[in-house]
Every structure is written in C-alpha cells, then in structure tokens.
Chimera marker file (.cmm) of the C-alpha trace (Angstrom):
<marker_set name="trace">
<marker id="1" x="-0.069" y="0.061" z="0.021" r="1" g="1" b="0" radius="0.5"/>
<marker id="2" x="1.284" y="3.353" z="-0.946" r="1" g="1" b="0" radius="0.5"/>
<marker id="3" x="2.288" y="5.728" z="1.937" r="1" g="1" b="0" radius="0.5"/>
<marker id="4" x="0.026" y="8.705" z="1.802" r="1" g="1" b="0" radius="0.5"/>
<marker id="5" x="1.152" y="12.123" z="2.937" r="1" g="1" b="0" radius="0.5"/>
<marker id="6" x="-1.702" y="14.601" z="3.731" r="1" g="1" b="0" radius="0.5"/>
<marker id="7" x="-0.082" y="17.894" z="4.678" r="1" g="1" b="0" radius="0.5"/>
<marker id="8" x="2.594" y="20.343" z="3.570" r="1" g="1" b="0" radius="0.5"/>
<marker id="9" x="4.455" y="19.516" z="6.835" r="1" g="1" b="0" radius="0.5"/>
<marker id="10" x="4.300" y="15.724" z="6.204" r="1" g="1" b="0" radius="0.5"/>
<marker id="11" x="5.614" y="16.193" z="2.605" r="1" g="1" b="0" radius="0.5"/>
<marker id="12" x="8.414" y="18.615" z="3.900" r="1" g="1" b="0" radius="0.5"/>
<marker id="13" x="9.529" y="16.296" z="6.578" r="1" g="1" b="0" radius="0.5"/>
<marker id="14" x="9.507" y="13.321" z="4.103" r="1" g="1" b="0" radius="0.5"/>
<marker id="15" x="11.827" y="15.303" z="1.867" r="1" g="1" b="0" radius="0.5"/>
<marker id="16" x="13.848" y="16.829" z="4.637" r="1" g="1" b="0" radius="0.5"/>
<marker id="17" x="13.030" y="20.448" z="3.411" r="1" g="1" b="0" radius="0.5"/>
<marker id="18" x="10.941" y="23.440" z="4.615" r="1" g="1" b="0" radius="0.5"/>
<marker id="19" x="7.227" y="23.745" z="3.905" r="1" g="1" b="0" radius="0.5"/>
<marker id="20" x="7.696" y="26.711" z="1.729" r="1" g="1" b="0" radius="0.5"/>
<marker id="21" x="10.341" y="24.812" z="-0.387" r="1" g="1" b="0" radius="0.5"/>
<marker id="22" x="8.034" y="22.090" z="-1.202" r="1" g="1" b="0" radius="0.5"/>
<marker id="23" x="5.304" y="24.341" z="-2.104" r="1" g="1" b="0" radius="0.5"/>
<marker id="24" x="7.617" y="25.960" z="-4.507" r="1" g="1" b="0" radius="0.5"/>
<marker id="25" x="8.578" y="22.770" z="-5.834" r="1" g="1" b="0" radius="0.5"/>
<marker id="26" x="4.847" y="22.028" z="-6.463" r="1" g="1" b="0" radius="0.5"/>
<marker id="27" x="4.929" y="24.899" z="-9.024" r="1" g="1" b="0" radius="0.5"/>
<marker id="28" x="7.934" y="23.040" z="-10.723" r="1" g="1" b="0" radius="0.5"/>
<marker id="29" x="6.114" y="19.808" z="-10.900" r="1" g="1" b="0" radius="0.5"/>
<marker id="30" x="6.166" y="18.077" z="-7.395" r="1" g="1" b="0" radius="0.5"/>
<marker id="31" x="3.426" y="15.529" z="-7.792" r="1" g="1" b="0" radius="0.5"/>
<marker id="32" x="0.839" y="16.651" z="-5.171" r="1" g="1" b="0" radius="0.5"/>
<marker id="33" x="-3.005" y="16.442" z="-5.466" r="1" g="1" b="0" radius="0.5"/>
<marker id="34" x="-5.560" y="18.978" z="-4.225" r="1" g="1" b="0" radius="0.5"/>
<marker id="35" x="-9.375" y="18.306" z="-3.659" r="1" g="1" b="0" radius="0.5"/>
<marker id="36" x="-11.673" y="19.333" z="-6.604" r="1" g="1" b="0" radius="0.5"/>
<marker id="37" x="-13.493" y="21.823" z="-4.340" r="1" g="1" b="0" radius="0.5"/>
<marker id="38" x="-10.503" y="24.171" z="-4.574" r="1" g="1" b="0" radius="0.5"/>
<marker id="39" x="-9.489" y="24.297" z="-0.983" r="1" g="1" b="0" radius="0.5"/>
<marker id="40" x="-5.910" y="25.563" z="-1.161" r="1" g="1" b="0" radius="0.5"/>
<marker id="41" x="-4.556" y="24.192" z="2.141" r="1" g="1" b="0" radius="0.5"/>
<marker id="42" x="-5.557" y="20.600" z="1.523" r="1" g="1" b="0" radius="0.5"/>
<marker id="43" x="-3.108" y="18.342" z="-0.222" r="1" g="1" b="0" radius="0.5"/>
<marker id="44" x="-2.409" y="14.670" z="-0.782" r="1" g="1" b="0" radius="0.5"/>
<marker id="45" x="0.870" y="13.110" z="-2.060" r="1" g="1" b="0" radius="0.5"/>
<marker id="46" x="2.209" y="9.583" z="-2.291" r="1" g="1" b="0" radius="0.5"/>
<marker id="47" x="5.820" y="9.046" z="-1.086" r="1" g="1" b="0" radius="0.5"/>
<marker id="48" x="6.866" y="6.669" z="-3.928" r="1" g="1" b="0" radius="0.5"/>
<marker id="49" x="5.666" y="9.438" z="-6.473" r="1" g="1" b="0" radius="0.5"/>
<marker id="50" x="7.556" y="12.171" z="-4.722" r="1" g="1" b="0" radius="0.5"/>
<marker id="51" x="10.604" y="10.049" z="-4.346" r="1" g="1" b="0" radius="0.5"/>
<marker id="52" x="10.453" y="9.309" z="-8.157" r="1" g="1" b="0" radius="0.5"/>
<marker id="53" x="10.045" y="12.987" z="-8.894" r="1" g="1" b="0" radius="0.5"/>
<marker id="54" x="13.042" y="13.918" z="-6.723" r="1" g="1" b="0" radius="0.5"/>
<marker id="55" x="15.177" y="11.132" z="-8.467" r="1" g="1" b="0" radius="0.5"/>
<marker id="56" x="14.364" y="12.224" z="-11.959" r="1" g="1" b="0" radius="0.5"/>
<marker id="57" x="14.546" y="16.068" z="-11.169" r="1" g="1" b="0" radius="0.5"/>
<marker id="58" x="17.794" y="16.058" z="-9.426" r="1" g="1" b="0" radius="0.5"/>
<marker id="59" x="19.742" y="13.221" z="-11.113" r="1" g="1" b="0" radius="0.5"/>
<marker id="60" x="18.798" y="13.418" z="-14.692" r="1" g="1" b="0" radius="0.5"/>
<marker id="61" x="21.690" y="15.617" z="-16.051" r="1" g="1" b="0" radius="0.5"/>
<marker id="62" x="24.345" y="14.834" z="-13.581" r="1" g="1" b="0" radius="0.5"/>
<marker id="63" x="25.932" y="11.922" z="-15.314" r="1" g="1" b="0" radius="0.5"/>
<marker id="64" x="25.341" y="13.105" z="-18.899" r="1" g="1" b="0" radius="0.5"/>
<marker id="65" x="28.689" y="12.712" z="-20.658" r="1" g="1" b="0" radius="0.5"/>
<marker id="66" x="27.872" y="15.200" z="-23.212" r="1" g="1" b="0" radius="0.5"/>
<marker id="67" x="27.355" y="18.052" z="-20.592" r="1" g="1" b="0" radius="0.5"/>
<marker id="68" x="30.840" y="17.289" z="-19.129" r="1" g="1" b="0" radius="0.5"/>
<marker id="69" x="32.390" y="17.315" z="-22.520" r="1" g="1" b="0" radius="0.5"/>
<marker id="70" x="30.907" y="20.551" z="-23.327" r="1" g="1" b="0" radius="0.5"/>
<marker id="71" x="32.003" y="21.964" z="-20.062" r="1" g="1" b="0" radius="0.5"/>
<marker id="72" x="35.656" y="20.760" z="-20.787" r="1" g="1" b="0" radius="0.5"/>
<marker id="73" x="35.412" y="22.445" z="-24.253" r="1" g="1" b="0" radius="0.5"/>
<marker id="74" x="34.247" y="25.570" z="-22.725" r="1" g="1" b="0" radius="0.5"/>
<marker id="75" x="37.060" y="25.706" z="-20.188" r="1" g="1" b="0" radius="0.5"/>
<marker id="76" x="39.577" y="24.918" z="-22.655" r="1" g="1" b="0" radius="0.5"/>
<marker id="77" x="38.293" y="27.870" z="-24.751" r="1" g="1" b="0" radius="0.5"/>
<marker id="78" x="38.262" y="30.112" z="-21.698" r="1" g="1" b="0" radius="0.5"/>
<marker id="79" x="41.847" y="29.106" z="-20.830" r="1" g="1" b="0" radius="0.5"/>
<marker id="80" x="43.084" y="29.945" z="-24.401" r="1" g="1" b="0" radius="0.5"/>
<marker id="81" x="41.295" y="33.227" z="-24.454" r="1" g="1" b="0" radius="0.5"/>
<marker id="82" x="42.790" y="34.073" z="-20.993" r="1" g="1" b="0" radius="0.5"/>
<marker id="83" x="46.275" y="33.134" z="-22.362" r="1" g="1" b="0" radius="0.5"/>
<marker id="84" x="45.757" y="35.317" z="-25.335" r="1" g="1" b="0" radius="0.5"/>
<marker id="85" x="44.560" y="38.341" z="-23.290" r="1" g="1" b="0" radius="0.5"/>
<marker id="86" x="47.477" y="37.934" z="-20.925" r="1" g="1" b="0" radius="0.5"/>
<marker id="87" x="49.862" y="37.987" z="-23.763" r="1" g="1" b="0" radius="0.5"/>
<marker id="88" x="48.305" y="41.096" z="-25.106" r="1" g="1" b="0" radius="0.5"/>
<marker id="89" x="48.314" y="42.828" z="-21.878" r="1" g="1" b="0" radius="0.5"/>
<marker id="90" x="51.913" y="41.987" z="-21.317" r="1" g="1" b="0" radius="0.5"/>
<marker id="91" x="52.695" y="43.459" z="-24.761" r="1" g="1" b="0" radius="0.5"/>
<marker id="92" x="50.779" y="46.634" z="-24.275" r="1" g="1" b="0" radius="0.5"/>
<marker id="93" x="52.501" y="47.000" z="-20.820" r="1" g="1" b="0" radius="0.5"/>
<marker id="94" x="55.977" y="46.449" z="-22.424" r="1" g="1" b="0" radius="0.5"/>
<marker id="95" x="56.654" y="43.372" z="-20.395" r="1" g="1" b="0" radius="0.5"/>
<marker id="96" x="58.405" y="40.480" z="-22.078" r="1" g="1" b="0" radius="0.5"/>
<marker id="97" x="55.969" y="37.885" z="-23.370" r="1" g="1" b="0" radius="0.5"/>
<marker id="98" x="56.373" y="34.673" z="-21.486" r="1" g="1" b="0" radius="0.5"/>
<marker id="99" x="57.431" y="31.595" z="-23.400" r="1" g="1" b="0" radius="0.5"/>
<marker id="100" x="54.809" y="29.060" z="-24.017" r="1" g="1" b="0" radius="0.5"/>
<marker id="101" x="54.361" y="26.843" z="-21.024" r="1" g="1" b="0" radius="0.5"/>
<marker id="102" x="53.539" y="23.329" z="-21.849" r="1" g="1" b="0" radius="0.5"/>
<marker id="103" x="52.231" y="22.496" z="-18.450" r="1" g="1" b="0" radius="0.5"/>
<marker id="104" x="49.841" y="25.449" z="-18.502" r="1" g="1" b="0" radius="0.5"/>
<marker id="105" x="46.949" y="23.364" z="-19.946" r="1" g="1" b="0" radius="0.5"/>
<marker id="106" x="47.868" y="20.218" z="-17.722" r="1" g="1" b="0" radius="0.5"/>
<marker id="107" x="46.525" y="19.546" z="-14.250" r="1" g="1" b="0" radius="0.5"/>
<marker id="108" x="43.098" y="19.276" z="-12.864" r="1" g="1" b="0" radius="0.5"/>
<marker id="109" x="40.399" y="21.824" z="-13.542" r="1" g="1" b="0" radius="0.5"/>
<marker id="110" x="41.000" y="23.418" z="-10.117" r="1" g="1" b="0" radius="0.5"/>
<marker id="111" x="44.628" y="23.742" z="-10.762" r="1" g="1" b="0" radius="0.5"/>
<marker id="112" x="44.094" y="25.400" z="-13.986" r="1" g="1" b="0" radius="0.5"/>
<marker id="113" x="41.414" y="27.801" z="-12.660" r="1" g="1" b="0" radius="0.5"/>
<marker id="114" x="43.873" y="28.454" z="-9.743" r="1" g="1" b="0" radius="0.5"/>
<marker id="115" x="46.632" y="29.316" z="-12.122" r="1" g="1" b="0" radius="0.5"/>
<marker id="116" x="44.465" y="31.394" z="-14.340" r="1" g="1" b="0" radius="0.5"/>
<marker id="117" x="43.102" y="33.354" z="-11.265" r="1" g="1" b="0" radius="0.5"/>
<marker id="118" x="46.751" y="33.833" z="-10.066" r="1" g="1" b="0" radius="0.5"/>
<marker id="119" x="47.804" y="35.201" z="-13.602" r="1" g="1" b="0" radius="0.5"/>
<marker id="120" x="44.622" y="37.448" z="-13.707" r="1" g="1" b="0" radius="0.5"/>
<marker id="121" x="45.535" y="38.962" z="-10.302" r="1" g="1" b="0" radius="0.5"/>
<marker id="122" x="49.166" y="39.453" z="-11.434" r="1" g="1" b="0" radius="0.5"/>
<marker id="123" x="48.020" y="41.254" z="-14.545" r="1" g="1" b="0" radius="0.5"/>
<marker id="124" x="45.776" y="43.401" z="-12.343" r="1" g="1" b="0" radius="0.5"/>
<marker id="125" x="48.618" y="44.282" z="-10.135" r="1" g="1" b="0" radius="0.5"/>
<marker id="126" x="50.725" y="45.219" z="-13.201" r="1" g="1" b="0" radius="0.5"/>
<marker id="127" x="48.028" y="47.347" z="-14.514" r="1" g="1" b="0" radius="0.5"/>
<marker id="128" x="47.674" y="49.241" z="-10.984" r="1" g="1" b="0" radius="0.5"/>
<marker id="129" x="51.612" y="49.790" z="-10.972" r="1" g="1" b="0" radius="0.5"/>
<marker id="130" x="51.488" y="51.186" z="-14.462" r="1" g="1" b="0" radius="0.5"/>
<marker id="131" x="48.663" y="53.572" z="-13.472" r="1" g="1" b="0" radius="0.5"/>
<marker id="132" x="50.425" y="54.667" z="-10.328" r="1" g="1" b="0" radius="0.5"/>
<marker id="133" x="53.654" y="55.249" z="-12.483" r="1" g="1" b="0" radius="0.5"/>
<marker id="134" x="51.666" y="57.101" z="-14.921" r="1" g="1" b="0" radius="0.5"/>
<marker id="135" x="50.047" y="59.277" z="-12.187" r="1" g="1" b="0" radius="0.5"/>
<marker id="136" x="53.543" y="59.973" z="-10.737" r="1" g="1" b="0" radius="0.5"/>
<marker id="137" x="54.883" y="61.010" z="-14.161" r="1" g="1" b="0" radius="0.5"/>
<marker id="138" x="51.998" y="63.344" z="-14.599" r="1" g="1" b="0" radius="0.5"/>
<marker id="139" x="52.608" y="64.908" z="-11.169" r="1" g="1" b="0" radius="0.5"/>
<marker id="140" x="56.280" y="65.333" z="-11.777" r="1" g="1" b="0" radius="0.5"/>
<marker id="141" x="55.563" y="66.922" z="-15.225" r="1" g="1" b="0" radius="0.5"/>
<marker id="142" x="53.131" y="69.392" z="-13.607" r="1" g="1" b="0" radius="0.5"/>
<marker id="143" x="55.670" y="70.263" z="-10.883" r="1" g="1" b="0" radius="0.5"/>
<marker id="144" x="58.277" y="70.943" z="-13.530" r="1" g="1" b="0" radius="0.5"/>
<marker id="145" x="56.008" y="73.180" z="-15.516" r="1" g="1" b="0" radius="0.5"/>
<marker id="146" x="55.016" y="75.011" z="-12.267" r="1" g="1" b="0" radius="0.5"/>
<marker id="147" x="58.744" y="75.517" z="-11.735" r="1" g="1" b="0" radius="0.5"/>
<marker id="148" x="59.538" y="76.767" z="-15.236" r="1" g="1" b="0" radius="0.5"/>
<marker id="149" x="56.600" y="79.170" z="-14.913" r="1" g="1" b="0" radius="0.5"/>
<marker id="150" x="58.203" y="80.618" z="-11.720" r="1" g="1" b="0" radius="0.5"/>
<marker id="151" x="61.554" y="80.683" z="-13.320" r="1" g="1" b="0" radius="0.5"/>
<marker id="152" x="59.989" y="82.724" z="-16.277" r="1" g="1" b="0" radius="0.5"/>
<marker id="153" x="58.267" y="85.068" z="-13.758" r="1" g="1" b="0" radius="0.5"/>
<marker id="154" x="61.402" y="85.589" z="-11.950" r="1" g="1" b="0" radius="0.5"/>
<marker id="155" x="63.322" y="86.233" z="-15.197" r="1" g="1" b="0" radius="0.5"/>
<marker id="156" x="60.711" y="88.893" z="-16.215" r="1" g="1" b="0" radius="0.5"/>
<marker id="157" x="60.765" y="90.436" z="-12.681" r="1" g="1" b="0" radius="0.5"/>
<marker id="158" x="64.564" y="90.501" z="-12.911" r="1" g="1" b="0" radius="0.5"/>
<marker id="159" x="64.598" y="92.253" z="-16.311" r="1" g="1" b="0" radius="0.5"/>
<marker id="160" x="62.154" y="94.789" z="-15.238" r="1" g="1" b="0" radius="0.5"/>
<marker id="161" x="64.132" y="95.626" z="-12.104" r="1" g="1" b="0" radius="0.5"/>
<marker id="162" x="67.299" y="96.032" z="-14.303" r="1" g="1" b="0" radius="0.5"/>
<marker id="163" x="65.550" y="98.481" z="-16.554" r="1" g="1" b="0" radius="0.5"/>
<marker id="164" x="64.330" y="100.579" z="-13.689" r="1" g="1" b="0" radius="0.5"/>
<marker id="165" x="67.844" y="100.840" z="-12.302" r="1" g="1" b="0" radius="0.5"/>
<link id1="1" id2="2" r="1" g="1" b="0" radius="0.2"/>
<link id1="2" id2="3" r="1" g="1" b="0" radius="0.2"/>
<link id1="3" id2="4" r="1" g="1" b="0" radius="0.2"/>
<link id1="4" id2="5" r="1" g="1" b="0" radius="0.2"/>
<link id1="5" id2="6" r="1" g="1" b="0" radius="0.2"/>
<link id1="6" id2="7" r="1" g="1" b="0" radius="0.2"/>
<link id1="7" id2="8" r="1" g="1" b="0" radius="0.2"/>
<link id1="8" id2="9" r="1" g="1" b="0" radius="0.2"/>
<link id1="9" id2="10" r="1" g="1" b="0" radius="0.2"/>
<link id1="10" id2="11" r="1" g="1" b="0" radius="0.2"/>
<link id1="11" id2="12" r="1" g="1" b="0" radius="0.2"/>
<link id1="12" id2="13" r="1" g="1" b="0" radius="0.2"/>
<link id1="13" id2="14" r="1" g="1" b="0" radius="0.2"/>
<link id1="14" id2="15" r="1" g="1" b="0" radius="0.2"/>
<link id1="15" id2="16" r="1" g="1" b="0" radius="0.2"/>
<link id1="16" id2="17" r="1" g="1" b="0" radius="0.2"/>
<link id1="17" id2="18" r="1" g="1" b="0" radius="0.2"/>
<link id1="18" id2="19" r="1" g="1" b="0" radius="0.2"/>
<link id1="19" id2="20" r="1" g="1" b="0" radius="0.2"/>
<link id1="20" id2="21" r="1" g="1" b="0" radius="0.2"/>
<link id1="21" id2="22" r="1" g="1" b="0" radius="0.2"/>
<link id1="22" id2="23" r="1" g="1" b="0" radius="0.2"/>
<link id1="23" id2="24" r="1" g="1" b="0" radius="0.2"/>
<link id1="24" id2="25" r="1" g="1" b="0" radius="0.2"/>
<link id1="25" id2="26" r="1" g="1" b="0" radius="0.2"/>
<link id1="26" id2="27" r="1" g="1" b="0" radius="0.2"/>
<link id1="27" id2="28" r="1" g="1" b="0" radius="0.2"/>
<link id1="28" id2="29" r="1" g="1" b="0" radius="0.2"/>
<link id1="29" id2="30" r="1" g="1" b="0" radius="0.2"/>
<link id1="30" id2="31" r="1" g="1" b="0" radius="0.2"/>
<link id1="31" id2="32" r="1" g="1" b="0" radius="0.2"/>
<link id1="32" id2="33" r="1" g="1" b="0" radius="0.2"/>
<link id1="33" id2="34" r="1" g="1" b="0" radius="0.2"/>
<link id1="34" id2="35" r="1" g="1" b="0" radius="0.2"/>
<link id1="35" id2="36" r="1" g="1" b="0" radius="0.2"/>
<link id1="36" id2="37" r="1" g="1" b="0" radius="0.2"/>
<link id1="37" id2="38" r="1" g="1" b="0" radius="0.2"/>
<link id1="38" id2="39" r="1" g="1" b="0" radius="0.2"/>
<link id1="39" id2="40" r="1" g="1" b="0" radius="0.2"/>
<link id1="40" id2="41" r="1" g="1" b="0" radius="0.2"/>
<link id1="41" id2="42" r="1" g="1" b="0" radius="0.2"/>
<link id1="42" id2="43" r="1" g="1" b="0" radius="0.2"/>
<link id1="43" id2="44" r="1" g="1" b="0" radius="0.2"/>
<link id1="44" id2="45" r="1" g="1" b="0" radius="0.2"/>
<link id1="45" id2="46" r="1" g="1" b="0" radius="0.2"/>
<link id1="46" id2="47" r="1" g="1" b="0" radius="0.2"/>
<link id1="47" id2="48" r="1" g="1" b="0" radius="0.2"/>
<link id1="48" id2="49" r="1" g="1" b="0" radius="0.2"/>
<link id1="49" id2="50" r="1" g="1" b="0" radius="0.2"/>
<link id1="50" id2="51" r="1" g="1" b="0" radius="0.2"/>
<link id1="51" id2="52" r="1" g="1" b="0" radius="0.2"/>
<link id1="52" id2="53" r="1" g="1" b="0" radius="0.2"/>
<link id1="53" id2="54" r="1" g="1" b="0" radius="0.2"/>
<link id1="54" id2="55" r="1" g="1" b="0" radius="0.2"/>
<link id1="55" id2="56" r="1" g="1" b="0" radius="0.2"/>
<link id1="56" id2="57" r="1" g="1" b="0" radius="0.2"/>
<link id1="57" id2="58" r="1" g="1" b="0" radius="0.2"/>
<link id1="58" id2="59" r="1" g="1" b="0" radius="0.2"/>
<link id1="59" id2="60" r="1" g="1" b="0" radius="0.2"/>
<link id1="60" id2="61" r="1" g="1" b="0" radius="0.2"/>
<link id1="61" id2="62" r="1" g="1" b="0" radius="0.2"/>
<link id1="62" id2="63" r="1" g="1" b="0" radius="0.2"/>
<link id1="63" id2="64" r="1" g="1" b="0" radius="0.2"/>
<link id1="64" id2="65" r="1" g="1" b="0" radius="0.2"/>
<link id1="65" id2="66" r="1" g="1" b="0" radius="0.2"/>
<link id1="66" id2="67" r="1" g="1" b="0" radius="0.2"/>
<link id1="67" id2="68" r="1" g="1" b="0" radius="0.2"/>
<link id1="68" id2="69" r="1" g="1" b="0" radius="0.2"/>
<link id1="69" id2="70" r="1" g="1" b="0" radius="0.2"/>
<link id1="70" id2="71" r="1" g="1" b="0" radius="0.2"/>
<link id1="71" id2="72" r="1" g="1" b="0" radius="0.2"/>
<link id1="72" id2="73" r="1" g="1" b="0" radius="0.2"/>
<link id1="73" id2="74" r="1" g="1" b="0" radius="0.2"/>
<link id1="74" id2="75" r="1" g="1" b="0" radius="0.2"/>
<link id1="75" id2="76" r="1" g="1" b="0" radius="0.2"/>
<link id1="76" id2="77" r="1" g="1" b="0" radius="0.2"/>
<link id1="77" id2="78" r="1" g="1" b="0" radius="0.2"/>
<link id1="78" id2="79" r="1" g="1" b="0" radius="0.2"/>
<link id1="79" id2="80" r="1" g="1" b="0" radius="0.2"/>
<link id1="80" id2="81" r="1" g="1" b="0" radius="0.2"/>
<link id1="81" id2="82" r="1" g="1" b="0" radius="0.2"/>
<link id1="82" id2="83" r="1" g="1" b="0" radius="0.2"/>
<link id1="83" id2="84" r="1" g="1" b="0" radius="0.2"/>
<link id1="84" id2="85" r="1" g="1" b="0" radius="0.2"/>
<link id1="85" id2="86" r="1" g="1" b="0" radius="0.2"/>
<link id1="86" id2="87" r="1" g="1" b="0" radius="0.2"/>
<link id1="87" id2="88" r="1" g="1" b="0" radius="0.2"/>
<link id1="88" id2="89" r="1" g="1" b="0" radius="0.2"/>
<link id1="89" id2="90" r="1" g="1" b="0" radius="0.2"/>
<link id1="90" id2="91" r="1" g="1" b="0" radius="0.2"/>
<link id1="91" id2="92" r="1" g="1" b="0" radius="0.2"/>
<link id1="92" id2="93" r="1" g="1" b="0" radius="0.2"/>
<link id1="93" id2="94" r="1" g="1" b="0" radius="0.2"/>
<link id1="94" id2="95" r="1" g="1" b="0" radius="0.2"/>
<link id1="95" id2="96" r="1" g="1" b="0" radius="0.2"/>
<link id1="96" id2="97" r="1" g="1" b="0" radius="0.2"/>
<link id1="97" id2="98" r="1" g="1" b="0" radius="0.2"/>
<link id1="98" id2="99" r="1" g="1" b="0" radius="0.2"/>
<link id1="99" id2="100" r="1" g="1" b="0" radius="0.2"/>
<link id1="100" id2="101" r="1" g="1" b="0" radius="0.2"/>
<link id1="101" id2="102" r="1" g="1" b="0" radius="0.2"/>
<link id1="102" id2="103" r="1" g="1" b="0" radius="0.2"/>
<link id1="103" id2="104" r="1" g="1" b="0" radius="0.2"/>
<link id1="104" id2="105" r="1" g="1" b="0" radius="0.2"/>
<link id1="105" id2="106" r="1" g="1" b="0" radius="0.2"/>
<link id1="106" id2="107" r="1" g="1" b="0" radius="0.2"/>
<link id1="107" id2="108" r="1" g="1" b="0" radius="0.2"/>
<link id1="108" id2="109" r="1" g="1" b="0" radius="0.2"/>
<link id1="109" id2="110" r="1" g="1" b="0" radius="0.2"/>
<link id1="110" id2="111" r="1" g="1" b="0" radius="0.2"/>
<link id1="111" id2="112" r="1" g="1" b="0" radius="0.2"/>
<link id1="112" id2="113" r="1" g="1" b="0" radius="0.2"/>
<link id1="113" id2="114" r="1" g="1" b="0" radius="0.2"/>
<link id1="114" id2="115" r="1" g="1" b="0" radius="0.2"/>
<link id1="115" id2="116" r="1" g="1" b="0" radius="0.2"/>
<link id1="116" id2="117" r="1" g="1" b="0" radius="0.2"/>
<link id1="117" id2="118" r="1" g="1" b="0" radius="0.2"/>
<link id1="118" id2="119" r="1" g="1" b="0" radius="0.2"/>
<link id1="119" id2="120" r="1" g="1" b="0" radius="0.2"/>
<link id1="120" id2="121" r="1" g="1" b="0" radius="0.2"/>
<link id1="121" id2="122" r="1" g="1" b="0" radius="0.2"/>
<link id1="122" id2="123" r="1" g="1" b="0" radius="0.2"/>
<link id1="123" id2="124" r="1" g="1" b="0" radius="0.2"/>
<link id1="124" id2="125" r="1" g="1" b="0" radius="0.2"/>
<link id1="125" id2="126" r="1" g="1" b="0" radius="0.2"/>
<link id1="126" id2="127" r="1" g="1" b="0" radius="0.2"/>
<link id1="127" id2="128" r="1" g="1" b="0" radius="0.2"/>
<link id1="128" id2="129" r="1" g="1" b="0" radius="0.2"/>
<link id1="129" id2="130" r="1" g="1" b="0" radius="0.2"/>
<link id1="130" id2="131" r="1" g="1" b="0" radius="0.2"/>
<link id1="131" id2="132" r="1" g="1" b="0" radius="0.2"/>
<link id1="132" id2="133" r="1" g="1" b="0" radius="0.2"/>
<link id1="133" id2="134" r="1" g="1" b="0" radius="0.2"/>
<link id1="134" id2="135" r="1" g="1" b="0" radius="0.2"/>
<link id1="135" id2="136" r="1" g="1" b="0" radius="0.2"/>
<link id1="136" id2="137" r="1" g="1" b="0" radius="0.2"/>
<link id1="137" id2="138" r="1" g="1" b="0" radius="0.2"/>
<link id1="138" id2="139" r="1" g="1" b="0" radius="0.2"/>
<link id1="139" id2="140" r="1" g="1" b="0" radius="0.2"/>
<link id1="140" id2="141" r="1" g="1" b="0" radius="0.2"/>
<link id1="141" id2="142" r="1" g="1" b="0" radius="0.2"/>
<link id1="142" id2="143" r="1" g="1" b="0" radius="0.2"/>
<link id1="143" id2="144" r="1" g="1" b="0" radius="0.2"/>
<link id1="144" id2="145" r="1" g="1" b="0" radius="0.2"/>
<link id1="145" id2="146" r="1" g="1" b="0" radius="0.2"/>
<link id1="146" id2="147" r="1" g="1" b="0" radius="0.2"/>
<link id1="147" id2="148" r="1" g="1" b="0" radius="0.2"/>
<link id1="148" id2="149" r="1" g="1" b="0" radius="0.2"/>
<link id1="149" id2="150" r="1" g="1" b="0" radius="0.2"/>
<link id1="150" id2="151" r="1" g="1" b="0" radius="0.2"/>
<link id1="151" id2="152" r="1" g="1" b="0" radius="0.2"/>
<link id1="152" id2="153" r="1" g="1" b="0" radius="0.2"/>
<link id1="153" id2="154" r="1" g="1" b="0" radius="0.2"/>
<link id1="154" id2="155" r="1" g="1" b="0" radius="0.2"/>
<link id1="155" id2="156" r="1" g="1" b="0" radius="0.2"/>
<link id1="156" id2="157" r="1" g="1" b="0" radius="0.2"/>
<link id1="157" id2="158" r="1" g="1" b="0" radius="0.2"/>
<link id1="158" id2="159" r="1" g="1" b="0" radius="0.2"/>
<link id1="159" id2="160" r="1" g="1" b="0" radius="0.2"/>
<link id1="160" id2="161" r="1" g="1" b="0" radius="0.2"/>
<link id1="161" id2="162" r="1" g="1" b="0" radius="0.2"/>
<link id1="162" id2="163" r="1" g="1" b="0" radius="0.2"/>
<link id1="163" id2="164" r="1" g="1" b="0" radius="0.2"/>
<link id1="164" id2="165" r="1" g="1" b="0" radius="0.2"/>
</marker_set>
C-alpha cells in the first residue's frame, strides 16, 4: 500500500526540506493532489511518487557525458582566451611575453582555474603599478611646468628691475 502524505508539513518532513520549499517545488512539478473543491490548504501526495520525482529531477543531467564534454570544451576555450589576453596585456605594458608553458593546460580543472586566477591577479597588479607610475609621471611633469613658470616670472621680474635701475 502506498504511503499517503496529507499535509505540507508531512511532505516537507518526508523530503527533509521546509514547507515553503516543497510548496515552491509544487509549481515546478512536484506530484501533489488537491481536492476538487479548490481548498488551497488541503493536499495529498504519495511518498513513492515524490521520491520518483526527486530522483528524476535531481539526477537526470548529473551523469550526462555530453554535458561534461561541453564544459571541458568551454573551459579549454576560456583558458586559451585568457592566455591570449594575458599576452596582449603583457605586450601593451611592455613586459616580455612569457614563453609558452607546456604545463599550462595540464593538471586538474581546479589547478588550471587557480593558475588562471593567479595570472589574472598578477595582470591586475601590473595594471595598477602602471597606473601609479603614470600618475607619478604626470605629477612630476606638472611640478616641472610650475617651476618653469616661476623661473620665467622671476626672469621677467629681474629684467624689469634691471630696466628701472
């Protein structure tokens, strides 16, 4: 005989979730029945049907090899794009372009992502250093121009004093 669950609380306890979660899952297809008279609070569900829905809903794509292959291809493309962008950035910053590292594409996904993140952080630091250097250069140029203006003003003052005497 099928085990009947007659309230949201029973269904939630059976699934190990909260009442609001299982009510949301009803909108996503959780197999519950309501009486024909339209009373919203009354529900009926069978444990076997709910267990079957959970199995089909949460395990159908997990082992699909085409999904994994697609993800691997996407990661490879992103790593190649990252490498290309890193080289472009190095070239723009006047940094020597690093030799092709044969081990760059090897290792686990976590290791490759970790290396890509480290390289991204290094590139950001290089950009920040370049921006600080540019700001310091601009400040030095502005100070030099001010000094030249002051010298020109002093020269003009010295010439006018020489003419008066």
